[in-house]
N, CA and C atoms as an extended XYZ file, in Angstrom:
483
Properties=species:S:1:pos:R:3:atomname:S:1:resname:S:1:resid:I:1 pbc="F F F"
N         0.617       -1.391        0.113 N   MET     1
C         0.004        0.185        0.067 CA  MET     1
C         0.934        1.201       -0.033 C   MET     1
N         2.033        1.076        0.746 N   LYS     2
C         2.789        2.202        0.752 CA  LYS     2
C         3.196        2.726       -0.537 C   LYS     2
N         3.849        1.558       -1.496 N   TYR     3
C         4.045        1.775       -2.827 CA  TYR     3
C         2.948        2.496       -3.633 C   TYR     3
N         2.213        1.793       -3.546 N   ILE     4
C         0.913        2.631       -4.202 CA  ILE     4
C         0.759        3.772       -3.924 C   ILE     4
N         0.599        4.303       -2.904 N   LYS     5
C         0.320        5.790       -2.447 CA  LYS     5
C         1.581        6.465       -3.001 C   LYS     5
N         2.647        6.029       -2.823 N   LEU     6
C         4.056        6.799       -3.331 CA  LEU     6
C         4.021        7.242       -4.724 C   LEU     6
N         4.033        6.181       -5.087 N   ALA     7
C         4.076        5.900       -6.959 CA  ALA     7
C         2.753        6.961       -7.569 C   ALA     7
N         1.431        6.822       -6.956 N   THR     8
C         0.533        7.511       -7.439 CA  THR     8
C         0.413        8.762       -7.470 C   THR     8
N         0.861        9.215       -5.879 N   SER     9
C         0.592       10.721       -5.558 CA  SER     9
C         1.924       11.359       -6.229 C   SER     9
N         3.006       10.963       -6.348 N   PHE    10
C         4.017       11.757       -6.589 CA  PHE    10
C         4.165       11.589       -8.169 C   PHE    10
N         3.718       10.703       -8.819 N   ASN    11
C         3.526       10.757      -10.336 CA  ASN    11
C         2.624       11.901      -10.994 C   ASN    11
N         1.503       11.717      -10.164 N   PHE    12
C         0.643       12.691      -10.321 CA  PHE    12
C         1.069       14.177      -10.060 C   PHE    12
N         1.627       14.366       -8.922 N   GLY    13
C         2.305       15.891       -8.845 CA  GLY    13
C         3.426       16.114       -9.591 C   GLY    13
N         4.325       15.152      -10.038 N   GLU    14
C         5.224       15.632      -11.104 CA  GLU    14
C         4.714       15.989      -12.155 C   GLU    14
N         3.727       15.055      -13.057 N   VAL    15
C         2.881       15.204      -14.184 CA  VAL    15
C         2.115       16.610      -14.152 C   VAL    15
N         1.589       17.125      -12.882 N   MET    16
C         0.939       18.536      -12.988 CA  MET    16
C         2.111       19.512      -12.920 C   MET    16
N         3.063       19.366      -12.188 N   SER    17
C         4.202       20.137      -12.212 CA  SER    17
C         5.074       20.553      -13.408 C   SER    17
N         5.250       19.220      -14.027 N   VAL    18
C         5.663       19.510      -15.518 CA  VAL    18
C         4.868       20.247      -16.725 C   VAL    18
N         3.485       20.113      -16.260 N   ILE    19
C         2.735       20.441      -17.355 CA  ILE    19
C         2.351       21.829      -17.009 C   ILE    19
N         2.243       22.462      -15.676 N   ILE    20
C         2.084       23.784      -15.554 CA  ILE    20
C         3.401       24.526      -15.976 C   ILE    20
N         5.051       23.940      -15.683 N   ALA    21
C         6.098       24.653      -15.711 CA  ALA    21
C         6.423       24.462      -17.251 C   ALA    21
N         5.555       23.650      -17.711 N   SER    22
C         5.795       23.752      -19.323 CA  SER    22
C         5.228       24.683      -20.036 C   SER    22
N         4.109       25.130      -19.499 N   ALA    23
C         3.039       26.024      -19.937 CA  ALA    23
C         3.631       27.548      -19.553 C   ALA    23
N         4.515       27.762      -18.693 N   LEU    24
C         4.959       29.189      -18.093 CA  LEU    24
C         6.083       29.193      -18.493 C   LEU    24
N         7.136       28.477      -18.747 N   LEU    25
C         8.791       28.729      -18.966 CA  LEU    25
C         8.822       28.419      -20.430 C   LEU    25
N         9.761       29.191      -20.891 N   PRO    26
C        10.244       28.827      -22.208 CA  PRO    26
C        10.855       27.849      -23.004 C   PRO    26
N        11.035       27.233      -21.960 N   PHE    27
C        11.300       25.581      -22.329 CA  PHE    27
C        10.895       24.674      -21.188 C   PHE    27
N        11.252       23.382      -21.736 N   LEU    28
C        11.034       22.317      -20.684 CA  LEU    28
C        11.703       22.191      -19.528 C   LEU    28
N        10.989       22.264      -18.268 N   PRO    29
C        11.650       21.937      -17.164 CA  PRO    29
C        12.593       20.717      -16.820 C   PRO    29
N        12.387       19.987      -17.857 N   GLU    30
C        13.112       18.767      -17.716 CA  GLU    30
C        13.217       17.982      -18.848 C   GLU    30
N        14.091       17.392      -19.395 N   THR    31
C        14.384       16.686      -20.393 CA  THR    31
C        13.405       15.181      -20.207 C   THR    31
N        12.965       14.589      -21.297 N   PRO    32
C        12.183       13.276      -21.517 CA  PRO    32
C        13.462       12.344      -20.588 C   PRO    32
N        14.827       12.258      -21.184 N   ILE    33
C        15.588       11.476      -20.257 CA  ILE    33
C        16.030       11.415      -18.626 C   ILE    33
N        16.026       12.694      -18.628 N   GLN    34
C        15.931       13.134      -17.112 CA  GLN    34
C        14.514       12.587      -16.515 C   GLN    34
N        13.758       12.749      -16.732 N   LEU    35
C        12.374       12.352      -16.282 CA  LEU    35
C        12.499       10.769      -16.200 C   LEU    35
N        12.692       10.219      -17.181 N   LEU    36
C        12.776        8.467      -16.947 CA  LEU    36
C        13.882        8.116      -15.973 C   LEU    36
N        15.170        9.211      -16.018 N   MET    37
C        16.422        8.592      -15.365 CA  MET    37
C        15.664        8.785      -13.658 C   MET    37
N        15.114        9.737      -13.567 N   GLU    38
C        14.493       10.398      -12.225 CA  GLU    38
C        13.406        9.221      -11.810 C   GLU    38
N        12.772        8.847      -12.656 N   GLY    39
C        11.729        7.748      -12.265 CA  GLY    39
C        12.374        6.435      -11.726 C   GLY    39
N        13.376        6.185      -12.586 N   LEU    40
C        14.125        4.906      -12.451 CA  LEU    40
C        14.567        4.711      -10.953 C   LEU    40
N        15.402        5.768      -10.715 N   LEU    41
C        16.175        6.296       -9.536 CA  LEU    41
C        15.016        6.190       -8.172 C   LEU    41
N        13.987        6.635       -8.437 N   TYR    42
C        12.926        6.859       -7.481 CA  TYR    42
C        12.500        5.402       -7.205 C   TYR    42
N        12.199        4.419       -8.384 N   ASP    43
C        11.555        3.302       -8.243 CA  ASP    43
C        12.856        2.352       -7.182 C   ASP    43
N        14.174        2.397       -7.598 N   PHE    44
C        15.037        2.015       -6.720 CA  PHE    44
C        14.831        2.132       -5.461 C   PHE    44
N        14.385        3.441       -4.964 N   GLY    45
C        14.469        3.712       -3.403 CA  GLY    45
C        13.214        3.028       -3.339 C   GLY    45
N        12.219        3.049       -3.995 N   GLN    46
C        11.118        2.159       -3.338 CA  GLN    46
C        10.957        0.692       -3.191 C   GLN    46
N        12.248        0.184       -3.856 N   MET    47
C        12.060       -1.064       -3.934 CA  MET    47
C        12.757       -1.786       -2.634 C   MET    47
N        13.132       -0.770       -1.899 N   THR    48
C        13.402       -0.771       -0.170 CA  THR    48
C        12.139       -1.165        0.375 C   THR    48
N        11.077       -0.634        0.169 N   LEU    49
C         9.867       -0.461        1.408 CA  LEU    49
C         9.694       -1.654        1.694 C   LEU    49
N         9.770       -2.982        0.857 N   PRO    50
C         9.361       -4.153        1.476 CA  PRO    50
C        10.142       -4.454        2.659 C   PRO    50
N        11.034       -4.003        3.141 N   PHE    51
C        12.071       -4.365        4.229 CA  PHE    51
C        11.639       -3.336        5.394 C   PHE    51
N        11.005       -2.294        4.977 N   ASP    52
C        10.649       -1.299        5.746 CA  ASP    52
C         9.759       -1.771        7.358 C   ASP    52
N        10.248       -0.805        8.136 N   ASN    53
C         9.453       -1.182        9.555 CA  ASN    53
C         8.012       -0.545        9.549 C   ASN    53
N         7.219       -1.502       10.220 N   VAL    54
C         5.891       -0.934       10.101 CA  VAL    54
C         5.491       -0.628       11.215 C   VAL    54
N         4.787        0.390       11.737 N   ASP    55
C         4.188        1.116       12.891 CA  ASP    55
C         3.576       -0.020       13.669 C   ASP    55
N         3.550        0.020       14.706 N   LYS    56
C         2.708       -0.947       15.988 CA  LYS    56
C         1.369       -0.735       15.535 C   LYS    56
N         1.014        0.402       15.550 N   GLU    57
C        -0.352        0.488       15.355 CA  GLU    57
C        -1.107        0.002       13.812 C   GLU    57
N        -0.439        0.224       12.816 N   SER    58
C        -0.940       -0.484       11.740 CA  SER    58
C        -1.019       -2.076       12.119 C   SER    58
N         0.074       -2.680       12.549 N   LEU    59
C        -0.167       -4.126       12.750 CA  LEU    59
C        -1.239       -4.516       13.603 C   LEU    59
N        -1.562       -3.319       14.604 N   GLU    60
C        -2.680       -3.905       15.635 CA  GLU    60
C        -4.043       -3.903       14.860 C   GLU    60
N        -4.271       -2.944       13.731 N   LYS    61
C        -5.260       -2.595       13.139 CA  LYS    61
C        -5.117       -2.321       11.868 C   LYS    61
N        -4.916       -3.788       10.987 N   PRO    62
C        -4.758       -3.417        9.584 CA  PRO    62
C        -5.864       -2.735        8.827 C   PRO    62
N        -5.376       -2.185        7.584 N   LYS    63
C        -6.319       -1.610        6.882 CA  LYS    63
C        -6.571       -2.255        5.778 C   LYS    63
N        -7.972       -2.035        5.134 N   LYS    64
C        -8.453       -2.825        4.219 CA  LYS    64
C        -8.101       -1.576        3.015 C   LYS    64
N        -8.041       -2.448        1.983 N   LEU    65
C        -7.550       -1.247        0.562 CA  LEU    65
C        -8.849       -0.683        0.202 C   LEU    65
N        -8.967        0.743        0.012 N   SER    66
C        -9.881        1.333       -0.102 CA  SER    66
C        -9.529        2.550       -1.270 C   SER    66
N       -10.226        2.345       -2.327 N   ILE    67
C        -9.883        3.127       -3.249 CA  ILE    67
C       -10.444        4.301       -3.157 C   ILE    67
N       -11.398        4.770       -2.329 N   THR    68
C       -11.699        6.251       -2.201 CA  THR    68
C       -10.802        6.779       -1.236 C   THR    68
N       -10.257        5.999       -0.286 N   SER    69
C        -9.264        6.598        0.741 CA  SER    69
C        -8.058        6.747       -0.281 C   SER    69
N        -7.480        5.847       -1.239 N   LEU    70
C        -6.472        5.963       -2.350 CA  LEU    70
C        -6.587        6.994       -2.681 C   LEU    70
N        -7.888        7.386       -3.509 N   LYS    71
C        -7.892        8.548       -4.444 CA  LYS    71
C        -7.969        9.784       -3.694 C   LYS    71
N        -8.611        9.823       -2.488 N   ASN    72
C        -8.193       11.143       -1.567 CA  ASN    72
C        -6.913       11.473       -1.408 C   ASN    72
N        -6.242       10.412       -0.957 N   PHE    73
C        -4.739       10.661       -0.991 CA  PHE    73
C        -4.072       11.355       -2.038 C   PHE    73
N        -4.059       10.902       -3.215 N   ILE    74
C        -3.642       10.953       -4.500 CA  ILE    74
C        -4.011       12.714       -4.630 C   ILE    74
N        -5.281       13.038       -4.284 N   PHE    75
C        -5.416       14.202       -5.124 CA  PHE    75
C        -5.167       15.409       -3.729 C   PHE    75
N        -5.005       14.795       -2.470 N   PHE    76
C        -4.083       15.616       -1.726 CA  PHE    76
C        -2.901       15.716       -1.965 C   PHE    76
N        -1.861       14.902       -1.865 N   MET    77
C        -0.770       14.641       -2.157 CA  MET    77
C         0.006       15.209       -3.230 C   MET    77
N        -0.894       15.091       -4.084 N   GLY    78
C        -0.028       15.148       -5.309 CA  GLY    78
C        -0.083       16.802       -5.893 C   GLY    78
N        -1.402       17.203       -5.602 N   PRO    79
C        -1.254       19.119       -5.972 CA  PRO    79
C        -0.349       19.463       -4.452 C   PRO    79
N        -0.430       18.751       -3.470 N   LEU    80
C         0.736       19.365       -2.379 CA  LEU    80
C         2.219       19.127       -3.039 C   LEU    80
N         2.336       18.241       -3.574 N   SER    81
C         4.046       17.837       -3.831 CA  SER    81
C         3.962       18.950       -5.224 C   SER    81
N         3.202       19.002       -5.883 N   SER    82
C         3.441       20.115       -7.286 CA  SER    82
C         3.425       21.450       -6.604 C   SER    82
N         2.843       21.801       -5.585 N   ALA    83
C         2.993       22.964       -4.929 CA  ALA    83
C         4.372       23.375       -4.662 C   ALA    83
N         4.820       22.516       -3.960 N   PHE    84
C         6.372       22.572       -3.270 CA  PHE    84
C         7.356       22.780       -4.648 C   PHE    84
N         6.889       22.028       -5.897 N   ASP    85
C         7.783       22.078       -7.049 CA  ASP    85
C         7.415       23.098       -7.700 C   ASP    85
N         6.407       24.010       -7.783 N   LEU    86
C         6.284       25.305       -8.241 CA  LEU    86
C         6.850       26.260       -7.642 C   LEU    86
N         6.816       25.995       -6.275 N   ILE    87
C         7.940       27.142       -5.429 CA  ILE    87
C         8.982       27.066       -5.855 C   ILE    87
N         9.743       25.838       -6.192 N   VAL    88
C        11.041       25.734       -6.345 CA  VAL    88
C        11.170       26.526       -7.584 C   VAL    88
N        10.504       26.352       -8.730 N   PHE    89
C        10.409       26.737      -10.042 CA  PHE    89
C        10.360       28.289       -9.825 C   PHE    89
N         9.429       28.810       -9.228 N   ALA    90
C         9.384       30.147       -8.914 CA  ALA    90
C        10.761       30.854       -8.493 C   ALA    90
N        11.278       30.382       -7.261 N   PHE    91
C        12.940       30.559       -6.933 CA  PHE    91
C        13.865       30.754       -7.920 C   PHE    91
N        13.959       29.447       -8.465 N   LEU    92
C        14.889       29.461       -9.486 CA  LEU    92
C        14.721       30.463      -10.649 C   LEU    92
N        13.484       30.715      -10.994 N   TRP    93
C        13.259       31.879      -12.241 CA  TRP    93
C        13.436       33.183      -11.502 C   TRP    93
N        12.775       33.455      -10.696 N   PHE    94
C        12.530       34.954      -10.019 CA  PHE    94
C        13.705       35.346       -9.218 C   PHE    94
N        13.867       34.376       -8.198 N   VAL    95
C        15.145       34.615       -7.358 CA  VAL    95
C        16.541       34.532       -7.497 C   VAL    95
N        16.829       33.374       -8.102 N   PHE    96
C        18.105       33.150       -8.398 CA  PHE    96
C        18.190       33.498      -10.051 C   PHE    96
N        17.269       33.580      -10.541 N   GLN    97
C        17.476       34.256      -12.107 CA  GLN    97
C        18.123       33.223      -13.095 C   GLN    97
N        17.640       31.973      -12.606 N   VAL    98
C        18.122       30.781      -13.731 CA  VAL    98
C        17.528       30.733      -14.870 C   VAL    98
N        18.389       31.490      -15.971 N   ARG    99
C        17.722       31.327      -17.370 CA  ARG    99
C        18.441       30.441      -18.168 C   ARG    99
N        19.669       29.781      -17.652 N   ASP   100
C        20.170       28.913      -18.426 CA  ASP   100
C        19.057       27.645      -18.530 C   ASP   100
N        19.119       26.752      -19.722 N   VAL   101
C        18.047       26.055      -19.775 CA  VAL   101
C        18.710       24.624      -18.964 C   VAL   101
N        20.102       24.499      -19.474 N   ALA   102
C        20.674       23.203      -18.851 CA  ALA   102
C        20.745       23.217      -17.516 C   ALA   102
N        21.005       24.300      -17.054 N   THR   103
C        21.177       24.574      -15.488 CA  THR   103
C        19.999       24.430      -14.749 C   THR   103
N        18.757       24.946      -15.406 N   PHE   104
C        17.664       25.012      -14.571 CA  PHE   104
C        17.393       23.395      -14.492 C   PHE   104
N        17.348       22.658      -15.776 N   GLN   105
C        17.048       21.363      -15.776 CA  GLN   105
C        17.567       20.781      -14.864 C   GLN   105
N        19.226       21.015      -14.513 N   THR   106
C        20.231       20.190      -13.900 CA  THR   106
C        19.487       20.139      -12.202 C   THR   106
N        19.636       21.478      -12.135 N   ILE   107
C        18.734       21.845      -10.638 CA  ILE   107
C        17.733       21.194      -10.377 C   ILE   107
N        16.440       21.047      -11.255 N   TRP   108
C        15.256       20.576      -11.175 CA  TRP   108
C        15.415       18.990      -11.257 C   TRP   108
N        16.130       18.234      -11.922 N   PHE   109
C        16.549       17.191      -11.899 CA  PHE   109
C        17.193       16.373      -10.442 C   PHE   109
N        17.992       17.208       -9.960 N   SER   110
C        18.705       16.898       -8.857 CA  SER   110
C        17.410       17.030       -7.524 C   SER   110
N        16.696       18.371       -7.567 N   TYR   111
C        15.914       18.437       -6.642 CA  TYR   111
C        14.546       17.613       -6.831 C   TYR   111
N        14.400       17.289       -7.868 N   SER   112
C        13.079       16.108       -7.968 CA  SER   112
C        13.231       14.713       -7.348 C   SER   112
N        14.675       14.280       -7.291 N   ILE   113
C        15.300       13.017       -6.929 CA  ILE   113
C        15.069       13.244       -5.385 C   ILE   113
N        15.769       14.160       -4.692 N   THR   114
C        15.856       14.519       -3.724 CA  THR   114
C        14.513       14.560       -2.698 C   THR   114
N        13.769       15.442       -3.086 N   SER   115
C        12.331       15.898       -2.904 CA  SER   115
C        11.312       14.341       -2.975 C   SER   115
N        11.676       13.868       -3.739 N   ASN   116
C        10.611       12.730       -4.060 CA  ASN   116
C        11.063       11.510       -2.976 C   ASN   116
N        12.350       11.268       -2.824 N   LEU   117
C        12.705       10.444       -1.835 CA  LEU   117
C        12.669       10.812       -0.449 C   LEU   117
N        13.069       12.160       -0.072 N   VAL   118
C        12.618       12.421        1.289 CA  VAL   118
C        11.021       12.440        1.533 C   VAL   118
N        10.403       12.586        0.477 N   GLY   119
C         9.020       12.674        0.573 CA  GLY   119
C         8.538       11.177        0.855 C   GLY   119
N         9.340       10.116        0.241 N   MET   120
C         8.928        8.667        0.588 CA  MET   120
C         9.117        8.505        2.011 C   MET   120
N         9.832        9.239        2.754 N   HIS   121
C         9.997        8.917        4.292 CA  HIS   121
C         8.732        9.808        4.977 C   HIS   121
N         8.043       10.408        4.530 N   VAL   122
C         6.940       11.277        4.996 CA  VAL   122
C         6.052       10.683        4.946 C   VAL   122
N         5.803       10.191        3.804 N   ILE   123
C         4.673        9.396        3.587 CA  ILE   123
C         4.472        7.803        4.043 C   ILE   123
N         5.534        7.155        4.466 N   ARG   124
C         5.639        5.909        4.694 CA  ARG   124
C         5.138        5.992        6.002 C   ARG   124
N         4.836        6.778        6.622 N   THR   125
C         4.348        6.501        8.185 CA  THR   125
C         3.224        7.609        8.673 C   THR   125
N         2.461        7.448        9.384 N   ALA   126
C         1.511        8.478       10.022 CA  ALA   126
C         2.098        9.311       11.129 C   ALA   126
N         2.884        8.833       11.558 N   LYS   127
C         4.026        9.301       12.792 CA  LYS   127
C         4.887       10.504       12.016 C   LYS   127
N         5.390       11.273       13.018 N   LEU   128
C         6.651       11.940       12.559 CA  LEU   128
C         7.932       11.531       11.924 C   LEU   128
N         8.150       11.373       10.636 N   PRO   129
C         9.193       10.593       10.064 CA  PRO   129
C        10.852       11.048       10.782 C   PRO   129
N        11.559        9.855       10.959 N   PHE   130
C        12.878       10.150       11.651 CA  PHE   130
C        12.978       10.529       13.213 C   PHE   130
N        11.957       10.715       13.461 N   PHE   131
C        12.075       10.971       15.035 CA  PHE   131
C        10.798       10.022       16.108 C   PHE   131
N         9.538       10.030       15.393 N   GLN   132
C         8.424        9.052       16.095 CA  GLN   132
C         8.674        7.533       15.327 C   GLN   132
N         9.175        7.467       14.029 N   SER   133
C         8.969        6.424       13.371 CA  SER   133
C        10.278        5.987       12.424 C   SER   133
N        11.060        5.173       12.727 N   ASN   134
C        12.144        4.990       11.626 CA  ASN   134
C        12.113        4.164       10.670 C   ASN   134
N        12.619        4.260        9.521 N   ALA   135
C        12.616        3.361        8.522 CA  ALA   135
C        13.520        2.289        8.558 C   ALA   135
N        13.351        1.273        8.064 N   HIS   136
C        14.533        0.316        7.978 CA  HIS   136
C        16.127        0.833        7.518 C   HIS   136
N        16.734        0.219        8.072 N   LYS   137
C        18.212        0.889        7.506 CA  LYS   137
C        18.236        0.563        6.113 C   LYS   137
N        18.105       -0.305        5.096 N   ALA   138
C        18.052       -0.425        3.945 CA  ALA   138
C        17.082        0.525        3.089 C   ALA   138
N        16.172        1.093        3.778 N   VAL   139
C        15.527        2.413        3.300 CA  VAL   139
C        16.035        3.692        3.403 C   VAL   139
N        16.815        3.881        4.616 N   TYR   140
C        17.513        4.936        4.697 CA  TYR   140
C        18.964        4.789        3.866 C   TYR   140
N        19.480        3.856        3.837 N   ILE   141
C        20.689        3.817        2.811 CA  ILE   141
C        20.119        3.922        1.495 C   ILE   141
N        19.473        3.338        1.016 N   SER   142
C        19.302        3.589       -0.412 CA  SER   142
C        18.594        4.954       -0.920 C   SER   142
N        18.032        5.458        0.318 N   SER   143
C        17.525        7.043        0.139 CA  SER   143
C        18.931        7.627        0.268 C   SER   143
N        19.708        7.540        0.801 N   ILE   144
C        20.808        8.446        0.903 CA  ILE   144
C        21.550        8.223       -0.300 C   ILE   144
N        22.031        6.890       -0.679 N   CYS   145
C        22.636        6.743       -1.943 CA  CYS   145
C        22.337        7.364       -3.303 C   CYS   145
N        21.040        7.388       -3.339 N   LEU   146
C        20.163        7.621       -4.436 CA  LEU   146
C        20.054        8.957       -4.440 C   LEU   146
N        19.921        9.648       -3.542 N   ILE   147
C        19.893       11.432       -3.464 CA  ILE   147
C        21.585       11.737       -3.933 C   ILE   147
N        22.251       11.459       -3.509 N   VAL   148
C        23.732       11.417       -3.553 CA  VAL   148
C        24.133       11.369       -5.118 C   VAL   148
N        23.572       10.212       -5.602 N   LEU   149
C        23.821        9.543       -7.246 CA  LEU   149
C        22.970       10.932       -7.920 C   LEU   149
N        21.893       11.144       -7.452 N   GLY   150
C        20.994       12.173       -8.246 CA  GLY   150
C        21.803       13.603       -8.451 C   GLY   150
N        22.738       13.770       -7.548 N   ILE   151
C        23.118       15.086       -7.413 CA  ILE   151
C        24.510       15.019       -8.216 C   ILE   151
N        25.051       13.854       -8.285 N   LEU   152
C        26.510       13.653       -8.565 CA  LEU   152
C        26.244       13.202      -10.351 C   LEU   152
N        24.998       12.714      -10.786 N   ILE   153
C        25.098       12.279      -12.255 CA  ILE   153
C        25.530       13.438      -13.366 C   ILE   153
N        24.703       14.795      -12.973 N   PRO   154
C        25.103       15.830      -13.874 CA  PRO   154
C        26.535       16.226      -13.858 C   PRO   154
N        27.530       15.925      -12.806 N   PHE   155
C        28.849       16.033      -12.784 CA  PHE   155
C        29.782       14.921      -13.376 C   PHE   155
N        28.996       13.746      -13.845 N   THR   156
C        29.769       12.567      -14.529 CA  THR   156
C        29.590       12.603      -16.046 C   THR   156
N        30.324       11.422      -16.440 N   ALA   157
C        29.920       11.273      -18.114 CA  ALA   157
C        28.641       10.975      -18.277 C   ALA   157
N        27.777       10.558      -17.417 N   LEU   158
C        26.620       10.162      -17.695 CA  LEU   158
C        25.452       11.433      -17.949 C   LEU   158
N        26.271       12.716      -17.610 N   ARG   159
C        25.554       13.777      -17.984 CA  ARG   159
C        25.184       14.160      -19.625 C   ARG   159
N        25.837       13.609      -20.473 N   THR   160
C        25.946       13.879      -21.815 CA  THR   160
C        25.079       12.769      -22.449 C   THR   160
N        24.671       11.940      -21.550 N   VAL   161
C        23.658       10.942      -22.295 CA  VAL   161
C        22.138       11.579      -22.210 C   VAL   161
């Protein structure tokens, strides 16, 4: 259920962000290959969720799959995620005056990977992540490694791909 919530809500938010930014910017906020690479890295992070710790409360009262609950979650978290994305767009464009297409897309690529993987920790529990509920070590390690990779890719030979 965690994976379904994460994948659907963040993908919905990402699509909203890209559509809105594409309409407002004179260029695409990310290239298609960046979107694919971002999705691949994010999926690798989610592959550790089967190892994740489950909150005691969730084990005491298992929840049934509810399409209505899932839909409500998607329509809340997707736009919320998109709102954060658009704030970053605005800061890049208006505050930092980033007009170079490659620089904007590179920053956006690294930000998206980081925000989605951090967001995974927020969504994985109903408690306060990192303080009241800890993920399994595999989830932390994969998140940290993939965030570092997402930041470093633009500085390696992979950037030309």
